[in-house]
N, C-alpha and C positions, 0 to 999 in steps of 0.2 A: 245392616250395611252390607253391600255386595263385597265379596272377597275375590281377588285374583290369585292365581296359583302359579308358583314357580318351582324350580327344581335346583337343588344344590348338589354338587358332585365333586368327589375327589378323584375318581377313576382309580380305584385300588387294584392291586394284583389279585387275580383269582387263581387259587392253586390248580396247577395242571393246564392252565390256559395260556397259549402263546400271545405275545404282545400284539401281533397283527390281528388276531382273532378278537382280542379285547377291544381294540379300536373299532373294528367292523361291527361288533355286536352293540357297542355303545351308540354308534351312529344309527343303527336300526332302532334302538330305543328312542333316540331323539326324533326320528321320523314319526314314531307313534305319539310322542308328546306333542309334536307339531300338529298332527291331525286331530288330536284330542282337545286342542285349544288352550294349552298352557301358555302363560304369558312369557316367561323367560327362563333361560338355563344359565346358572351361575357356576363357574368352574374354579376350583381352588388352585393355588400355586404353591408347590413345595418342591424342594430340590434335595438331591443326595446330601447327607446320608439318610434322609427320610425315605421311606419305602411306600408311603400311602398315597402317592400321586404319580400316575404314569403319564401325565400330561404336563410336565414342568414348563414346557414352552406352550403356554395357553393359546397364544394367537395362531400357532401352527394348527392345533386341533380345531380351533374355532373357525378357521378358514374352511376346513372340511365341513363343519356344521353348517356354515352359511350356504353351502351348495347342496346339502341334503335336506334342507328345510325351506319352507316358504313364508311362514308367518311367525314362528317362534323367535322371540328376541333372545339375545345371548351375550355373554361377555365374561370377563374374569370376575369371579366372586370377590377375590382380592388379587389385584395386581400388586406385587410387593415392590413398591416404587423405589426404595433405596437400591435395589439390585439392577435397575435398568437406566439406560441413558434416555433423557427426556425427548430428544429429537427422534430417536428410533421409535419411541412409544407414540409420538404424534403421528409419525408416518404410518406405522402399522395400524393404529386405531382408525386413521382416515381410510386406509385401504379396506379394512374389515367393514367399515360403515358403508362404503360404496359397493363392494361386491355382494353385500347382503341386502341392498336396497334400503339402507337406513334402519337396521335392526340392532345396532350395537348398544349395549349397556355396560358402563365401565365401573367396576368395583375396585377400590384402592385401599391400601393399608401399608403399614410400616414393616410388617413381618416381625421376625424375631432376630435377636443378635446372634443366636447360634448359627442360623443359616448365613448371616452376614459374615461370620468368622470363616466359614468354609468357602464363602464367595471371595475371600481375600480382602474384606473390608474391615474397618475399625469396628470392633464388637462393643464399643461403648454405647449404652442405650441412648444417651442424650445426643451423641453424634448421629446415631441411626435415625432418631426422630427428626433432627434438623435436616438430614438428607431427604427424608420423606416429605417434609413441608416444602422444601425448596423444589424438589422434583414435581410435586403436585402443582405448585404455582407456575412453573415453566411449561408443563404439559397443558394446563388449562389456558394459559396465555397463547401458546402456539396453536391450539385448536381453534381459537376464536379471533386470530389476527393474521394479516397477510405477511407480517414479518415478526420474528421473535427477537425481542430485546429483553435480556435478562442478565443481571449482574449479582452473583451470589458467592457463597463460600465454596461451593463445589463446581458450579458451572457458570460460564460467561458466554453470552451470545450477543453479538452486535448487529442489529439490522439484518438478521438471517432470513432470507426468503422462505416462506412456508409454501412450497410448491404443491403440497397435498393438504387439502382441507376436508373435514368430514362432510358427509351428505346432510346429516341433521344439523340444523342451525338453532342456536349459536354453537352447540356442541352436543354430543350424545349425553344421555342421563348419567349422572354419577351416583355411586353407592358407597356407603361406609359400613363396615360390619363390626358388630359387637359393642359399639359405644354410641348411644343415641345423642349425647350432648355434642360430640365431635361431628356427627352427621348433620345435626340441625344447625350448628354453628357455620358449617361450610355449605349449607344448602343442598345436602344430599339425601337421597332415599336411604333407608337403613334396613339391615337384617340383623336380628338379635340371636344370640346363642344362649341356651339355658332352658328353663322349664316354665310351665304356665304360672306357677306361684308368683313369680316376680314380673311376668310379662305385662300384665295389665298396668302395673306401675310404670314400666318402661314406655308403654304406649302413651300414657298421660304425660310422662316426663318429656318424651320426644316432641309432642305437640306443643307443650308449654315452652320448651327451648326453641322450637321452630318459630313460634309467634314472637319470642323475645329477640331472636337474631335476624329473622327474615321479614317480620311484620305479620300482624294478625290477618289470617286469610290468604297470605301470600302463596303463590304457586312456585313450582320449581322453574329453573331456567327454560325448561321445555314447555311450560304452561300447563303442567299436570299437577294433580294433588300429590303431595309427597307420600311415598309408600313406606309402611313399616310392617315387617314380617318376622316370624320366628322359624328357625330351621328345626324340623322334626324328622327324625329317621323313622320310617314307616315300614311295617311288615304286615300285609293283609293276607288272610286266607279265609276259607269258608267258615271256620270256627276259631274261637279264641285259642283253644288247645293246640290246634294245628299251627296257628301263627306263632305262638310262644315257643313251640317245639323247634321251629325253624329259626326263630329270631335269637334265642338265647346264645347258642354257640356262635352265631354270626356276630353278635355284639361283643363277645369276648375276643373274637378275632379282630374286630374293628378297633377296639380300644388298644389291643396289642400293637396293631399297625401304626396308630397315631403316636404312641408314646415310647414304646420299648426300643426300637432300633436306634433312635437318636440318643437315648439315654445310654445304651450300651456302647455306642461309638464314643461318647464323651468319656465314659469310664475307661474304655480301652486306651484312650489317648491321655488319660490323666487330666482331663480338662475340668478341674474342680470348680472353676469359675462359673460353670454352667450347671451346677448341681441344683436340683429342686426347682424352685420358682425362678432362679437366676437364669434359666434357659430362655425365659421371655419376661424380663422385668419391665416395669412401667416407667416411662419418662416422668420426671417431676412436674413438667409443665402440661402434661396431657390431662384432660378431664377424667375424673374418676369413672371407672367402668361400672362398679357396683352401686346400687341404689343405697342411700342412707337407710338405716333400720327404721327410723321414724316414718319414712315414706311408705315402707311396707306395712307397718302397723296401722297407718291411717286407712289402708284399704280394707282392713278387717274390722272396721269400727261398728258395723251393723251385723245383726244375726244372719241376715241373708248372705252377706259377703263371707262370713265365717263358714256357712254351710257350703257355699260355692268353693271355698278353699279346700274344704274337706273332700268334696267330690273330685277336685283336681288331684289331691294327694292319692286318692284311690285309683284314679286313672293312670297316674304316672307309675304306680306300682307294677304295671305290666312289664316294664323293662327297667330303665334307669334314667328317667326323665330328668335331665339336667344334673346328674350326679357324677357321671364319669364320661370318658370319651371326649376329652378336651372341652367339657362343659356342654356338649350337644345333648339334646333330649331325644327320647325314643319311645315309641308306642307300638305295640303289636296287638292284633286282634281281628275279629270279624268286621265287616263293613258297619254293622250295628254299633260295635264298640268304638270304632273310629269316628262314627257320627256323634256319639256321646262326647268324645274328646273335642270334636270340631264345634259342638254346641258351646262348650266352655270357651273355646278359642274365640268364637264369634262374639261372645259376651265381653271380651276385652276391648272391642271397638277397633281392632286392627283391620286393615284393608288388604293385607297380603299374607299369604301362607306359603312357606317354602318347604317342599317335600324333599326327602332324600330316599330313593327307592333301592339303590344297589350299594351295599356297604358290607365291610367285612368279607366273608367268603360266600355271600349269597350269589347264586348263579344268575345268569341272564334270564333263565326261565322263571325263577322265583321273582325276580324284579318285574318282569313283564306281567306276571299274574297280579302282583300288587298294584301295578299301574292300571291294569284292566279293572280290578275291583274298585279302586279309589276313583277312577275316572267315571265309571258307570253308576256306582252306587253311593258315592259320598259327595263328590265335587258338585253335581247338579243342585244339591240342596243349599249351596252357599254362594252361587254365582249371581244370584239376583235376577 
């Protein structure tokens, strides 16, 4: 099966690099990705006190992306819906879709209650989830109708004219990250976080849930086959040794960026309600994120599958595939090593692969070298 390739990004701070330079260099990277034929760019949303996202206002940065690229699709990897007013999102999404010539992809999620607390919202996880569901309903209705009629717990709109509508009809593609059941239930493409060990089971689960909720063989609202991909942080160099030498300190920096500043801020303020897993608890009504153990065991029922799982364990040993860094996987090595990883990836039946090229304290030059090697020596083997 042919695989399409995308990129996931936080835009982390690089030591010694000014903010303006960070933005300019990232836009240069995106021009290279555009020319190389990558499908889409997915940008994360995080706000202070987090430090690992220098583009908390995604749509501002994405507007610049729209003018520096021609074919690359783009959008929020997760737009944290509870933090935004639905009408403003409808208008901004419509603007981005038009100024880009119809290249917007919209990823949505509920975010965490820790950021909601600092945003001045109720930090109750059930209220946060309810706000997410209501905002999603209002946004999708407003994108697809001439007027917005919505009556809910948080927002009420009566026959409100939608002066701006998206270029893509009926609306741009939607994505949901981390939970295949939620994505399939809502008819969205999905991006998974984790390692290869459980990814094949997630591919099967997503397609089974898609058939159940959308109908066997059903396409997305845009008439395309639903995409499922895994985020993998990549570091490529001419040799495995060189790649690992660069990647290991960067991975330590990356995991620190994602977790430590928010935890320290909570401790400084005595916010014990956000300790440990309570920083991002699960709503009771949300589908389970993790696969049942019996589903994972079923995948290792044959000797061939057990051998494949062993090969994956060997590959993930290069860094920390699915072990740390908010659950994100990572692989470092030469193009040959990365092709071995991609062979295992292709065997899962997934049709999308999501690279992350600049993370932790990796430099622009290191990221561009990884992009060059992956684009020229790895990607052509899997595009069909």
